[in-house]
N, C-alpha and C positions, 0 to 999 in steps of 0.2 A: 504491497501498499503505500503509495506516494506520500509524502511529510504533507501536503496539499489536502489530500484525501482526510488525511488523520482529523486534520483540520478542522475539516469542515463536519465529519464526522461527531467527533466535540460539540462544536456549534451546532447541530442541529437539538442538542437536548434544550435548547432556548427558542425553537421553537416558537412561538406564538408572545416573546417574550418581547417588549417595544425597546427597542435600546437603539441611543445613535450612532451614527458608524462613526466616532470618535469613544466609545463607549468598547465597541464592536473589533477595532483596531486595539486597543490595549489591548484586550480578551489574549487577540491571535497574538500581539508579543510577548504576553507571560506566558500563555502557552507554549510556547517557540521557545521562550528561555529556561522555561520546566525541563523541558525535552531534551536540553543540549546539558543542562544540571544533571538529568535525570543518567542521562549518557556517559558524562565525564564519570559521575558516581561509581557507573557500574566496571568499568575502565579501572577506579581505581582498587575498586571491590576486587576484582578475579589477580590484580598482582598481588593483593594482601594477605598476607595467612591468617585466619580466625581464628581464635584461644577460645574454646568452649568448655567450659567446666561444669557437669549436672551439679545440684546444690539440691540440699531436700529443705522441704518447709520446715521453722523453726518448732516447729511442734510433734514434727515428727519423731520417731526413734527408728534408728538407723537400724 
């Protein structure tokens, strides 16, 4: 799916809501920024080992 199609799909959820062109432009810009940020974080997460530790609730007896 092309990036413009993804944005159009998300904006379709606003169908029936009256928004000015300035608001729509701001929403599109924000969606583009968020998509860029998520892509950067995914790339970072792939290269970073994540340490996990299983914990028991404080009230649990092991």
